[in-house]
Backbone as a printed PyTorch tensor [residue, N CA C, xyz], in Angstrom:
tensor([[[  80.8770,  188.4870,  -94.1870],
         [  81.2270,  187.0230,  -94.7610],
         [  81.7800,  187.2650,  -96.1050]],

        [[  82.8380,  186.3700,  -96.5600],
         [  83.4370,  186.3610,  -97.8590],
         [  82.6230,  185.8020,  -98.8020]],

        [[  82.9090,  185.9590,  -99.9420],
         [  82.3120,  185.6140, -101.2450],
         [  82.3410,  183.9870, -101.3070]],

        [[  83.7060,  183.4260, -100.8100],
         [  83.7800,  182.1190, -100.9190],
         [  82.8600,  181.4310,  -99.9490]],

        [[  82.7360,  181.9760,  -98.8000],
         [  81.8010,  181.4280,  -97.7690],
         [  80.5610,  181.5080,  -98.2020]],

        [[  79.8970,  182.5560,  -98.7380],
         [  78.7720,  182.6320,  -99.2460],
         [  78.5440,  181.4860, -100.4840]],

        [[  79.3340,  181.0080, -101.1720],
         [  79.3400,  180.0880, -102.2290],
         [  79.3170,  178.7990, -101.6240]],

        [[  80.0590,  178.6810, -100.6110],
         [  80.0810,  177.1830, -100.0410],
         [  78.9110,  176.8340,  -99.3040]],

        [[  78.0980,  177.7080,  -98.7510],
         [  76.8750,  177.3420,  -97.7840],
         [  75.7800,  176.6270,  -98.8060]],

        [[  75.5850,  177.1450,  -99.9650],
         [  74.4890,  176.4790, -100.8040],
         [  75.0900,  175.1070, -101.2470]],

        [[  76.4050,  175.0670, -101.5150],
         [  76.9360,  173.5610, -101.7770],
         [  76.9170,  172.8100, -100.8510]],

        [[  77.0930,  173.3400,  -99.4150],
         [  77.0180,  172.3590,  -98.3160],
         [  75.4870,  171.7110,  -98.0400]],

        [[  74.4300,  172.7810,  -98.4290],
         [  73.0570,  172.5070,  -98.2890],
         [  72.7220,  171.4170,  -99.2910]],

        [[  73.3250,  171.7900, -100.4090],
         [  72.8890,  170.8080, -101.7160],
         [  73.6230,  169.4470, -101.2460]],

        [[  74.8730,  169.3380, -100.8970],
         [  75.3450,  168.0160, -100.4620],
         [  74.6010,  167.3140,  -99.3600]],

        [[  74.2060,  168.0410,  -98.5430],
         [  73.1290,  167.5560,  -97.2690],
         [  71.8890,  166.9620,  -97.8370]],

        [[  71.5810,  167.7800,  -98.7050],
         [  70.2220,  167.1500,  -99.2770],
         [  70.1690,  166.0190, -100.1280]],

        [[  71.5060,  165.9430, -100.8410],
         [  71.6620,  164.7160, -101.6470],
         [  71.9420,  163.4830, -100.8560]],

        [[  72.6940,  163.6790,  -99.3780],
         [  72.7370,  162.3990,  -98.7720],
         [  71.2450,  162.1540,  -98.1210]],

        [[  70.7410,  163.1770,  -97.9040],
         [  69.1730,  162.7160,  -97.3770],
         [  68.4130,  161.9430,  -98.3490]],

        [[  68.4120,  162.5420,  -99.4160],
         [  67.8860,  161.7310, -100.6340],
         [  68.3720,  160.3140, -100.8550]],

        [[  69.7130,  160.1200, -100.8030],
         [  70.0780,  158.8100, -100.9370],
         [  69.6780,  157.8400,  -99.7560]],

        [[  69.7280,  158.5830,  -98.6710],
         [  69.2300,  157.5120,  -97.4460],
         [  67.6790,  157.4990,  -97.4120]],

        [[  67.0040,  158.1970,  -98.0720],
         [  65.6560,  157.7580,  -98.1110],
         [  65.2870,  156.8600,  -99.1760]],

        [[  66.1550,  156.8630, -100.2590],
         [  65.8950,  156.0820, -101.5500],
         [  66.5410,  154.5260, -100.8020]],

        [[  67.5670,  154.5650, -100.0730],
         [  67.8900,  152.9820,  -99.5480],
         [  66.9210,  152.4860,  -98.7130]],

        [[  66.1810,  153.4800,  -97.7720],
         [  65.1030,  153.1290,  -97.0390],
         [  63.8860,  152.3670,  -97.7120]],

        [[  63.7260,  153.2790,  -98.8090],
         [  62.2840,  152.7360,  -99.7190],
         [  62.9660,  151.4120, -100.4670]],

        [[  64.0610,  151.2750, -100.8190],
         [  64.3530,  150.2310, -101.4470],
         [  64.2880,  149.0060, -100.4260]],

        [[  64.6580,  149.0080,  -99.3030],
         [  64.4610,  147.8710,  -98.2200],
         [  62.8230,  147.8880,  -97.9620]],

        [[  62.1330,  148.6440,  -97.8350],
         [  60.7190,  148.7020,  -97.6190],
         [  60.0760,  147.8390,  -98.7780]],

        [[  60.2960,  148.3490,  -99.8570],
         [  59.6590,  147.6890, -101.2930],
         [  59.9350,  146.3230, -101.2690]],

        [[  61.2150,  146.1690, -100.9560],
         [  61.5360,  144.7040, -100.9450],
         [  61.0510,  143.8570, -100.0350]],

        [[  60.6390,  144.2740,  -98.7610],
         [  60.4560,  143.6170,  -97.7540],
         [  58.5920,  143.4640,  -97.8780]],

        [[  57.9190,  144.5450,  -98.2940],
         [  56.4660,  144.5070,  -98.0780],
         [  55.8790,  144.4530,  -99.6770]],

        [[  56.5750,  144.9050, -100.6920],
         [  56.2340,  145.1080, -101.7650],
         [  55.7790,  146.4000, -102.0200]],

        [[  55.7640,  146.9700, -103.0940],
         [  55.3520,  148.3470, -103.3880],
         [  53.9060,  148.8480, -102.8560]],

        [[  52.9220,  147.9280, -103.3810],
         [  51.5130,  148.3610, -102.7080],
         [  51.2580,  148.4160, -101.4950]],

        [[  52.0430,  147.4300, -100.5720],
         [  51.7470,  147.5430,  -99.0870],
         [  52.7190,  148.6940,  -98.3880]],

        [[  53.7450,  149.2460,  -99.1470],
         [  54.6140,  150.1530,  -98.5710],
         [  53.8740,  151.5130,  -98.1700]],

        [[  54.3320,  152.1120,  -97.1680],
         [  53.7610,  153.4600,  -96.8650],
         [  54.8630,  154.3040,  -96.7870]],

        [[  54.5530,  155.7310,  -96.7970],
         [  55.6760,  156.6760,  -96.5130],
         [  56.1960,  156.6440,  -94.9670]],

        [[  55.1640,  156.4190,  -93.9640],
         [  55.4960,  156.2120,  -92.6020],
         [  56.4500,  155.1290,  -92.5200]],

        [[  56.1560,  153.9430,  -93.0250],
         [  57.2570,  152.9530,  -92.9910],
         [  58.6730,  153.3590,  -93.4390]],

        [[  58.5210,  154.0310,  -94.6630],
         [  59.8240,  154.4410,  -95.2720],
         [  60.4790,  155.2130,  -94.3550]],

        [[  59.9060,  156.3200,  -93.8750],
         [  60.3790,  157.2250,  -92.9280],
         [  61.0470,  156.6410,  -91.6430]],

        [[  60.3310,  155.8160,  -91.2520],
         [  60.6760,  154.8200,  -89.8840],
         [  62.0780,  154.2600,  -90.3320]],

        [[  61.9160,  153.3790,  -91.4580],
         [  63.2180,  152.7220,  -91.7840],
         [  64.5100,  153.5710,  -91.9960]],

        [[  64.2790,  154.6650,  -92.2970],
         [  65.1750,  155.8670,  -92.6600],
         [  65.6330,  156.4120,  -91.4590]],

        [[  64.6810,  156.4440,  -90.4970],
         [  65.1390,  156.9640,  -89.0750],
         [  64.7750,  158.5730,  -89.1580]],

        [[  63.8430,  158.7320,  -89.8270],
         [  63.5410,  160.1730,  -89.8740],
         [  61.9350,  160.5430,  -89.7010]],

        [[  61.5930,  161.8410,  -89.5040],
         [  60.0810,  162.1280,  -89.3150],
         [  59.5350,  161.8780,  -90.6900]],

        [[  58.0350,  161.6420,  -90.8380],
         [  57.3560,  161.7540,  -92.1890],
         [  57.6610,  163.0680,  -92.6180]],

        [[  57.6140,  164.1630,  -91.7700],
         [  57.7270,  165.5290,  -92.3680],
         [  59.1730,  165.7220,  -93.0190]],

        [[  60.1010,  165.2240,  -92.6010],
         [  61.2950,  165.0550,  -93.2950],
         [  61.3400,  164.5560,  -94.6810]],

        [[  60.5370,  163.5460,  -94.7650],
         [  60.5830,  162.7680,  -95.9770],
         [  59.7190,  163.4730,  -96.9990]],

        [[  58.8380,  164.2050,  -96.6250],
         [  57.7860,  165.0270,  -97.4610],
         [  58.6270,  166.5070,  -98.0350]],

        [[  59.5310,  166.6880,  -97.2100],
         [  60.4310,  167.7250,  -97.7110],
         [  60.9750,  167.4800,  -99.1950]],

        [[  61.2430,  166.0540,  -99.5280],
         [  62.0370,  165.6860, -100.5160],
         [  60.9760,  164.7640, -101.5260]],

        [[  60.0640,  164.0350, -100.9890],
         [  59.0880,  163.2860, -101.8130],
         [  57.8010,  163.2510, -101.3360]],

        [[  56.8890,  163.7720, -102.3500],
         [  55.5630,  164.1220, -101.8300],
         [  54.7730,  162.8480, -101.7350]],

        [[  55.3380,  161.7400, -102.1410],
         [  54.6060,  160.3770, -101.7430],
         [  55.2420,  159.1990, -102.2330]],

        [[  54.9150,  157.9020, -101.8460],
         [  55.7650,  156.7490, -102.3440],
         [  55.9560,  156.7390, -103.5100]],

        [[  55.0740,  157.1010, -104.5030],
         [  55.2850,  156.9990, -106.1270],
         [  56.4780,  157.7490, -106.4810]],

        [[  56.5770,  158.7650, -105.8450],
         [  57.7550,  159.7880, -106.2060],
         [  59.2260,  159.1730, -105.7780]],

        [[  59.0080,  158.4940, -104.7130],
         [  60.1990,  157.7180, -104.2850],
         [  60.5700,  156.5420, -105.2820]],

        [[  59.3720,  155.7580, -105.5320],
         [  59.7300,  154.7490, -106.5290],
         [  60.3290,  155.0910, -107.8180]],

        [[  59.5850,  156.0630, -108.3210],
         [  59.9720,  156.8020, -109.6990],
         [  61.4260,  156.9970, -109.4670]],

        [[  62.0030,  157.8110, -108.6760],
         [  63.1470,  158.1170, -108.5070],
         [  64.0890,  156.9480, -108.2960]],

        [[  63.7850,  156.0710, -107.4130],
         [  64.7500,  154.8840, -107.4880],
         [  64.5650,  154.3100, -108.5730]],

        [[  63.6710,  153.9120, -109.3800],
         [  63.5000,  153.2700, -110.6330],
         [  64.1500,  153.8760, -111.6920]],

        [[  64.3780,  155.3300, -111.7680],
         [  65.1690,  156.0240, -112.6470],
         [  66.6100,  155.7490, -112.5640]],

        [[  67.0170,  156.1070, -111.2570],
         [  68.4920,  155.6590, -110.9730],
         [  68.8180,  153.9370, -111.2330]],

        [[  68.1260,  153.0470, -110.8170],
         [  68.4770,  151.7360, -111.2680],
         [  68.2540,  151.6700, -112.6060]],

        [[  67.3810,  152.0210, -113.4410],
         [  67.3190,  152.0210, -114.8990],
         [  68.5810,  152.2840, -115.4630]],

        [[  69.2140,  153.6380, -115.0300],
         [  70.1680,  154.0630, -115.5990],
         [  71.6170,  153.3800, -115.5630]],

        [[  71.5360,  152.5220, -114.1260],
         [  72.6520,  151.7910, -114.1120],
         [  72.4460,  150.5810, -114.8560]],

        [[  71.1350,  149.9390, -114.8770],
         [  71.1040,  148.5810, -115.6740],
         [  71.2990,  148.9580, -117.2360]],

        [[  71.0030,  150.1010, -117.5680],
         [  71.4270,  150.3840, -119.0010],
         [  73.1070,  150.3570, -119.2080]],

        [[  73.7620,  150.9920, -118.2020],
         [  75.1170,  150.9190, -118.1670],
         [  75.7820,  149.3610, -118.3700]],

        [[  75.1470,  148.5140, -117.4990],
         [  75.4460,  147.3320, -117.3430],
         [  75.2460,  146.5000, -118.6420]],

        [[  74.2990,  146.5720, -119.3030],
         [  73.9710,  146.0950, -120.4410],
         [  74.6560,  146.5380, -121.4980]],

        [[  74.9080,  147.7870, -121.5500],
         [  75.7640,  148.3560, -122.3940],
         [  77.1870,  147.8550, -122.7450]],

        [[  77.7480,  147.5370, -121.3740],
         [  79.1100,  147.1030, -121.1670],
         [  79.1970,  145.3890, -121.6380]],

        [[  78.0380,  144.7630, -121.3900],
         [  77.8390,  143.2400, -121.3980],
         [  77.7770,  142.8280, -123.0090]],

        [[  76.6620,  143.4730, -123.5440],
         [  75.9040,  143.1910, -124.6360],
         [  76.7640,  143.7060, -125.8890]],

        [[  77.9110,  143.3940, -125.9900],
         [  78.9390,  144.0310, -127.1290],
         [  79.3010,  142.9710, -127.9190]],

        [[  79.6490,  143.2070, -129.3080],
         [  80.2340,  142.1580, -130.0860],
         [  81.2520,  141.1350, -129.6170]],

        [[  81.0490,  139.7850, -129.7240],
         [  81.9040,  138.8260, -128.9050],
         [  83.0830,  138.3450, -129.9130]],

        [[  84.3780,  138.2940, -129.4130],
         [  85.4030,  137.9910, -129.9540],
         [  85.1110,  136.5440, -130.4350]],

        [[  85.2770,  136.2420, -131.7920],
         [  84.9010,  134.7430, -132.4590],
         [  85.9380,  133.7210, -131.6800]],

        [[  87.0930,  133.9680, -130.8240],
         [  87.7370,  133.2550, -130.3250],
         [  87.1340,  132.6170, -128.7370]],

        [[  86.1930,  133.4530, -128.7200],
         [  85.5360,  133.2970, -126.9460],
         [  84.7750,  132.2520, -127.0110]],

        [[  84.8350,  131.1680, -126.1070],
         [  83.9300,  130.1180, -126.1440],
         [  82.5600,  130.4440, -125.8870]],

        [[  81.4800,  129.7680, -126.2920],
         [  80.1650,  130.2090, -126.1530],
         [  79.9190,  130.3250, -124.5940]],

        [[  80.4430,  129.1820, -123.8590],
         [  80.2420,  129.2180, -122.2950],
         [  80.8110,  130.3020, -121.5800]],

        [[  81.9980,  131.0810, -122.0540],
         [  82.4780,  132.0080, -121.6470],
         [  81.6220,  133.3350, -121.8560]],

        [[  81.1480,  133.4660, -123.0850],
         [  80.4780,  134.5450, -123.3640],
         [  79.2030,  134.4500, -122.6480]],

        [[  78.3190,  133.6080, -122.5350],
         [  77.0250,  133.5370, -121.8300],
         [  77.3640,  133.8640, -120.3040]],

        [[  78.4550,  132.9020, -119.7080],
         [  78.7840,  133.1170, -118.2830],
         [  78.9560,  134.4450, -117.9790]],

        [[  79.6870,  135.3330, -118.8010],
         [  79.9700,  136.5300, -118.2520],
         [  78.8890,  137.5350, -118.5160]],

        [[  78.1180,  137.5510, -119.4450],
         [  76.9000,  138.0970, -119.7170],
         [  75.9020,  137.9560, -118.3110]],

        [[  75.6280,  136.6890, -118.0080],
         [  74.6510,  136.3070, -116.9430],
         [  75.3520,  136.6890, -115.5990]],

        [[  76.5610,  136.5610, -115.3920],
         [  77.1590,  137.1190, -114.2470],
         [  77.1090,  138.4780, -113.8880]],

        [[  77.2290,  139.2560, -114.9590],
         [  77.0220,  140.7520, -114.7780],
         [  75.6510,  141.1340, -114.4680]],

        [[  74.6670,  140.5890, -115.2140],
         [  73.2800,  140.9190, -114.9780],
         [  72.7150,  140.4210, -113.6280]],

        [[  73.1700,  139.1460, -113.2170],
         [  72.7570,  138.6280, -111.9130],
         [  73.4950,  139.5930, -111.0280]],

        [[  74.7100,  139.7290, -110.9510],
         [  75.4320,  140.7060, -109.9340],
         [  74.4800,  141.9360, -109.9050]],

        [[  74.0380,  142.4630, -110.7820],
         [  73.1950,  143.7690, -110.6310],
         [  72.1240,  143.4110, -110.1490]],

        [[  71.2260,  142.6500, -110.3170],
         [  69.8470,  142.1590, -109.7370],
         [  69.9770,  141.6440, -108.2760]],

        [[  71.1990,  140.8300, -108.0010],
         [  71.2080,  140.5420, -106.8180],
         [  71.7810,  141.6290, -105.7780]],

        [[  72.5310,  142.5920, -106.1350],
         [  72.8260,  143.8890, -105.5270],
         [  71.5620,  144.6070, -105.3050]],

        [[  70.8770,  144.7630, -106.1690],
         [  69.8140,  145.5880, -106.2060],
         [  68.4760,  144.6750, -106.4510]],

        [[  68.0070,  144.1630, -105.4760],
         [  66.8830,  143.2390, -105.4070],
         [  65.4890,  144.0550, -105.6960]],

        [[  65.5800,  145.4420, -105.3070],
         [  64.4930,  146.2270, -105.3420],
         [  64.0080,  146.4750, -106.7750]],

        [[  65.1540,  146.2330, -107.8460],
         [  64.8880,  146.4820, -109.1890],
         [  63.6500,  145.3360, -109.6480]],

        [[  63.9900,  144.2420, -109.2220],
         [  62.9290,  143.1880, -109.7340],
         [  61.6970,  143.3820, -109.1870]],

        [[  61.5780,  143.7300, -107.7630],
         [  60.4350,  144.1540, -106.8530],
         [  59.6570,  145.2270, -107.5760]],

        [[  60.4260,  146.2510, -107.9510],
         [  59.6640,  147.2860, -108.7060],
         [  59.0600,  147.0170, -110.1890]],

        [[  59.9550,  146.5400, -110.9370],
         [  59.6170,  146.1120, -112.4840],
         [  58.5720,  145.0170, -112.4880]],

        [[  58.5350,  144.1720, -111.6670],
         [  57.4770,  143.2150, -111.6600],
         [  56.4150,  143.0070, -110.8590]],

        [[  56.3070,  144.1970, -110.0280],
         [  55.0850,  144.2080, -109.0290],
         [  53.9800,  144.3740, -109.6800]],

        [[  52.7750,  144.0410, -108.9730],
         [  51.4480,  144.1560, -109.7450],
         [  50.7350,  145.5470, -109.7460]],

        [[  51.3310,  146.5570, -109.1490],
         [  50.8030,  147.6860, -108.8700],
         [  51.8610,  148.8660, -109.0030]],

        [[  52.8060,  148.8600, -110.0930],
         [  53.8990,  149.7140, -109.9580],
         [  53.4810,  150.8080, -110.7020]],

        [[  53.9790,  152.1990, -110.3160],
         [  53.7350,  153.5090, -111.1560],
         [  53.6700,  153.4970, -112.3920]],

        [[  52.7770,  153.8900, -113.1260],
         [  52.8950,  154.1010, -114.5900],
         [  54.0840,  154.2470, -115.3910]],

        [[  54.8330,  155.2310, -114.8070],
         [  55.9880,  155.7200, -115.5200],
         [  57.0710,  154.7560, -115.4260]],

        [[  57.1440,  154.0140, -114.3570],
         [  58.1790,  152.8500, -114.1830],
         [  57.8160,  151.7630, -115.1490]],

        [[  56.3750,  151.5450, -115.3440],
         [  56.0880,  150.3510, -116.3630],
         [  56.4570,  150.6600, -117.8400]],

        [[  56.3420,  151.9830, -118.0900],
         [  56.6400,  152.4310, -119.5390],
         [  58.2190,  152.4100, -119.4280]],

        [[  59.0040,  152.7910, -118.6350],
         [  60.3900,  152.9870, -118.4630],
         [  61.0830,  151.5500, -118.7330]],

        [[  60.4600,  150.5900, -117.8470],
         [  60.7500,  149.2330, -118.1420],
         [  60.5250,  148.5420, -119.5350]],

        [[  59.1670,  148.9120, -119.9400],
         [  58.9060,  148.5960, -121.4450],
         [  59.9470,  148.8790, -122.2490]],

        [[  60.3240,  150.2430, -122.2950],
         [  61.3590,  150.7830, -123.1440],
         [  62.7420,  150.0510, -123.0180]],

        [[  63.1370,  149.9170, -121.6150],
         [  64.2570,  149.0960, -121.4160],
         [  64.2390,  147.6710, -122.0660]],

        [[  63.2020,  146.9730, -121.9350],
         [  62.9750,  145.4910, -122.4290],
         [  63.2490,  145.6480, -123.9390]],

        [[  62.6750,  146.6220, -124.5730],
         [  62.6530,  146.6670, -126.2430],
         [  64.0150,  146.8920, -126.3320]],

        [[  64.8170,  147.8530, -125.7610],
         [  66.2140,  148.0660, -125.7100],
         [  67.0020,  146.8450, -125.7730]],

        [[  66.8630,  146.0900, -124.6630],
         [  67.7270,  145.0230, -124.3490],
         [  67.5140,  144.0270, -125.4290]],

        [[  66.3690,  143.9230, -125.7680],
         [  66.0140,  142.8400, -126.9010],
         [  66.7820,  143.2030, -128.1680]],

        [[  66.8950,  144.5190, -128.4250],
         [  67.5250,  144.9840, -129.6510],
         [  69.0940,  144.7300, -129.4740]],

        [[  69.5510,  144.7730, -128.4520],
         [  71.0050,  144.5360, -128.1950],
         [  71.2470,  143.0870, -128.4170]],

        [[  70.3670,  142.2390, -127.9430],
         [  70.5750,  140.8850, -127.9770],
         [  70.3390,  140.4770, -129.4590]],

        [[  69.4480,  141.1480, -130.0140],
         [  69.4980,  140.8200, -131.5330],
         [  70.4930,  140.9550, -132.3300]],

        [[  71.1390,  142.2710, -131.8420],
         [  72.5480,  142.6280, -132.6060],
         [  73.4970,  141.5980, -132.2710]],

        [[  73.5700,  141.2940, -131.0700],
         [  74.7270,  140.4050, -130.7700],
         [  74.4680,  138.9060, -131.4210]],

        [[  73.1570,  138.3580, -131.5330],
         [  72.7150,  137.0860, -132.1770],
         [  73.0540,  137.1650, -133.7480]],

        [[  72.7840,  138.4520, -134.2500],
         [  72.6590,  138.6840, -135.6530],
         [  74.2570,  138.4790, -136.0880]],

        [[  75.0630,  139.1720, -135.2150],
         [  76.5030,  138.7540, -135.6850],
         [  77.0000,  137.3560, -135.4340]],

        [[  76.3200,  136.4510, -134.6230],
         [  76.6510,  135.0690, -134.6130],
         [  75.9520,  134.2920, -135.5870]],

        [[  74.7540,  134.7740, -136.0400],
         [  73.8990,  134.2180, -137.2460],
         [  73.6120,  134.8460, -138.0710]],

        [[  74.7310,  135.3580, -138.9810],
         [  74.5570,  136.2450, -140.1940],
         [  73.3670,  135.7580, -141.2970]],

        [[  73.3100,  134.4520, -141.1810],
         [  72.3100,  133.9690, -142.2030],
         [  71.1650,  133.3720, -141.9940]],

        [[  70.8420,  133.6990, -140.6630],
         [  69.5370,  133.5360, -139.9570],
         [  68.4740,  134.6330, -140.4910]],

        [[  67.2450,  134.1450, -140.5200],
         [  65.9220,  135.0830, -140.7700],
         [  65.9420,  136.0430, -139.6350]],

        [[  65.6160,  137.4050, -139.8540],
         [  65.5690,  138.2070, -138.8580],
         [  64.4560,  138.1230, -137.7810]],

        [[  63.2860,  137.4510, -138.1170],
         [  62.2630,  136.9150, -137.2640],
         [  62.9050,  135.9030, -136.5190]],

        [[  63.5050,  135.0140, -136.9680],
         [  64.0740,  133.8100, -136.0400],
         [  65.0060,  134.3530, -134.9640]],

        [[  65.9610,  135.4880, -135.5410],
         [  66.6730,  136.1080, -134.5570],
         [  66.0400,  136.5140, -133.4530]],

        [[  64.8880,  137.3170, -133.6950],
         [  63.9320,  138.2060, -132.8360],
         [  63.3210,  137.1790, -131.8720]],

        [[  62.9050,  136.1660, -132.3750],
         [  62.2510,  135.2120, -131.4220],
         [  63.3220,  134.4820, -130.5060]],

        [[  64.5630,  134.1990, -131.0110],
         [  65.4570,  133.6140, -130.3820],
         [  65.9020,  134.7300, -129.0410]],

        [[  65.9940,  135.8760, -129.4700],
         [  66.3450,  137.0750, -128.4140],
         [  65.5220,  137.0380, -127.3210]],

        [[  63.9520,  136.7100, -127.8270],
         [  62.9400,  136.9640, -126.7240],
         [  63.0360,  135.6340, -125.9180]],

        [[  63.2980,  134.7170, -126.2250],
         [  63.5530,  133.1670, -125.5940],
         [  64.7160,  133.3830, -124.4440]],

        [[  65.7920,  133.9480, -124.8670],
         [  66.9840,  134.2550, -123.9940],
         [  66.6270,  135.0740, -122.8710]],

        [[  65.9120,  136.1910, -123.2860],
         [  65.6490,  137.2240, -122.2020],
         [  64.4980,  136.5460, -121.3800]],

        [[  63.7000,  135.7100, -121.8270],
         [  62.6390,  135.1060, -121.2830],
         [  63.1030,  133.9750, -120.0930]],

        [[  64.1410,  133.2520, -120.4780],
         [  64.8370,  132.3390, -119.6810],
         [  65.4570,  132.8990, -118.6760]],

        [[  66.0720,  134.0330, -118.9000],
         [  67.1060,  134.5860, -118.0090],
         [  65.8830,  135.4810, -116.8580]],

        [[  64.9290,  135.7870, -117.1460],
         [  63.8850,  136.6450, -116.3300],
         [  63.3250,  135.4310, -115.3260]],

        [[  62.8840,  134.2380, -116.2440],
         [  62.3440,  133.3230, -115.2750],
         [  63.4280,  132.8430, -114.1930]],

        [[  64.4100,  132.6480, -114.6970],
         [  65.6210,  132.0610, -113.6540],
         [  65.9010,  133.2470, -112.7410]],

        [[  65.7550,  134.2870, -113.2000],
         [  66.1830,  135.4880, -111.9810],
         [  65.4500,  135.3320, -110.9000]],

        [[  63.8840,  135.3100, -111.0770],
         [  63.1180,  134.9110, -109.9170],
         [  63.3230,  133.7410, -108.8580]],

        [[  64.0440,  132.5790, -109.3430],
         [  64.4080,  131.7290, -108.6470],
         [  65.7630,  131.8740, -108.0060]],

        [[  66.6020,  132.8230, -108.7590],
         [  68.0450,  133.1050, -108.1820],
         [  67.6510,  134.1180, -106.7610]],

        [[  66.7530,  135.0180, -106.9450],
         [  66.4100,  136.1020, -105.9380],
         [  65.9790,  135.2690, -104.5250]],

        [[  65.3660,  134.2000, -104.8090],
         [  64.3210,  133.2750, -103.7660],
         [  65.4590,  132.5880, -103.1340]],

        [[  66.8850,  132.5190, -103.5960],
         [  67.6140,  131.6570, -102.6350],
         [  68.8010,  132.4590, -102.1610]],

        [[  69.7160,  132.0710, -101.4400],
         [  70.9370,  132.5410, -101.0860],
         [  72.1590,  131.6210, -101.1270]],

        [[  73.3100,  132.1440, -101.1370],
         [  74.6080,  131.3820, -100.8880],
         [  74.8340,  130.4600, -101.8870]],

        [[  75.1350,  128.9960, -101.4610],
         [  75.4500,  128.1380, -102.5060],
         [  74.4540,  127.6590, -103.4490]],

        [[  73.1960,  127.7320, -102.6360],
         [  71.9040,  127.3280, -103.6690],
         [  71.7060,  128.3210, -104.6760]],

        [[  71.9080,  129.6110, -104.2170],
         [  71.6640,  130.8080, -105.3400],
         [  72.6460,  130.4800, -106.3660]],

        [[  73.9860,  130.2990, -106.0870],
         [  74.9370,  130.1620, -107.1620],
         [  74.5120,  128.9690, -108.1080]],

        [[  74.2220,  127.8010, -107.4800],
         [  73.5380,  126.6200, -108.3690],
         [  72.6590,  127.1020, -109.3200]],

        [[  71.5230,  127.9010, -108.9550],
         [  70.6560,  128.3430, -109.7300],
         [  71.0700,  129.1950, -110.7690]],

        [[  72.1590,  130.0600, -110.4630],
         [  72.7890,  130.7850, -111.5460],
         [  73.4280,  130.0350, -112.6720]],

        [[  74.0210,  128.9450, -112.2250],
         [  74.5540,  128.0230, -113.1370],
         [  73.6970,  127.2090, -114.0190]],

        [[  72.5930,  126.9440, -113.2810],
         [  71.6620,  126.4040, -114.2420],
         [  70.9520,  126.9880, -115.2610]],

        [[  71.0340,  128.4330, -115.0620],
         [  70.2710,  129.4490, -116.0810],
         [  71.5750,  129.4130, -117.2910]],

        [[  72.8700,  129.3710, -116.9140],
         [  73.8050,  129.2870, -117.8680],
         [  73.8900,  128.2480, -118.7190]],

        [[  73.7160,  126.9240, -117.9490],
         [  73.4170,  125.9390, -118.7350],
         [  72.2610,  125.5790, -119.9380]],

        [[  71.3040,  126.4360, -119.3630],
         [  69.8990,  126.1530, -120.2130],
         [  70.3990,  127.0410, -121.5680]],

        [[  71.0070,  128.1350, -121.3910],
         [  70.9900,  129.0520, -122.4970],
         [  72.1740,  128.4890, -123.3990]],

        [[  73.3250,  127.9610, -122.7870],
         [  74.2420,  127.2640, -123.5100],
         [  73.7230,  126.1220, -124.2930]],

        [[  72.9790,  125.4190, -123.7550],
         [  72.3620,  124.1560, -124.5410],
         [  71.3620,  124.4450, -125.6310]],

        [[  70.6220,  125.7590, -125.2270],
         [  69.6570,  126.3340, -126.2800],
         [  70.5760,  126.8520, -127.3610]],

        [[  71.5280,  127.7010, -127.1420],
         [  72.2570,  128.2880, -128.2360],
         [  73.1130,  127.5680, -129.0660]],

        [[  73.8330,  126.7140, -128.2780],
         [  75.0550,  125.8670, -128.9730],
         [  74.7210,  125.4150, -130.2510]],

        [[  73.3120,  124.5840, -130.4350],
         [  73.0490,  124.2010, -131.8080],
         [  72.7650,  125.1610, -132.8750]],

        [[  72.6340,  126.4510, -132.3840],
         [  72.1830,  127.6390, -133.3020],
         [  73.5990,  128.2840, -133.8250]],

        [[  74.5230,  128.3930, -132.9240],
         [  75.7950,  129.0190, -133.0750],
         [  76.7910,  128.1630, -133.5300]],

        [[  76.5920,  126.8690, -133.2760],
         [  77.6560,  126.0080, -133.7490],
         [  78.9840,  126.1780, -133.3380]],

        [[  79.9340,  126.0550, -134.5430],
         [  81.3640,  126.4060, -133.9650],
         [  81.7900,  127.8260, -134.1720]],

        [[  80.9280,  128.6970, -134.3560],
         [  81.1690,  130.2450, -134.7420],
         [  81.9720,  130.7680, -133.5910]],

        [[  81.8110,  130.4210, -132.3800],
         [  82.3010,  130.9350, -131.1460],
         [  83.5850,  129.8470, -130.5420]],

        [[  84.7080,  130.3250, -130.2240],
         [  85.5980,  129.5120, -129.6840],
         [  86.4090,  128.4630, -130.7950]],

        [[  86.1810,  128.8800, -131.9560],
         [  87.0420,  128.2170, -133.0300],
         [  88.2110,  128.4750, -133.2780]],

        [[  88.7080,  129.6310, -132.8270],
         [  90.0330,  130.1280, -133.0860],
         [  91.0230,  129.3340, -132.1480]]])
């Protein structure tokens, strides 16, 4: 056997393993969304993935390991999303456009990955996921504070922090309503959330945005 063939075999095995892991994580996401984390079982996840429980255990010892790996991957994607969205806003940008863009990006992530909400807000999620979510929440609040601070340079820092918490709270409360609906009704709820945030921030921001 050539050296090239010997090197290719481990790579092929690794690729097969990665595909299997992705398959199991997708199945876990569907089960967690359907039954919730607490009621989910490894047998149900294996059945959803079309594999035996023994195959699942080759990669994950229990459902907590599946949830943690899934949560880690989603957390990374979410961090990339808010990193792209919560950036300084061009003063020529209308407030409606700035808020609309941010809400659309976050909503797209959450509607494409509903398991993120199921894992982050479930009553019995693994401690590691809860800790990571708390860190993500603190980081997002910090980014919103930075964005608002650039729009409200004369505001008291405590007021900016409070405003950031209200904005995120409005979004999270609205997200639950959005995920409970589909199609045109879901789109209508997304627009309602945008309208609430615009009406809340407009008196604070004034004509700092969209004035160019």
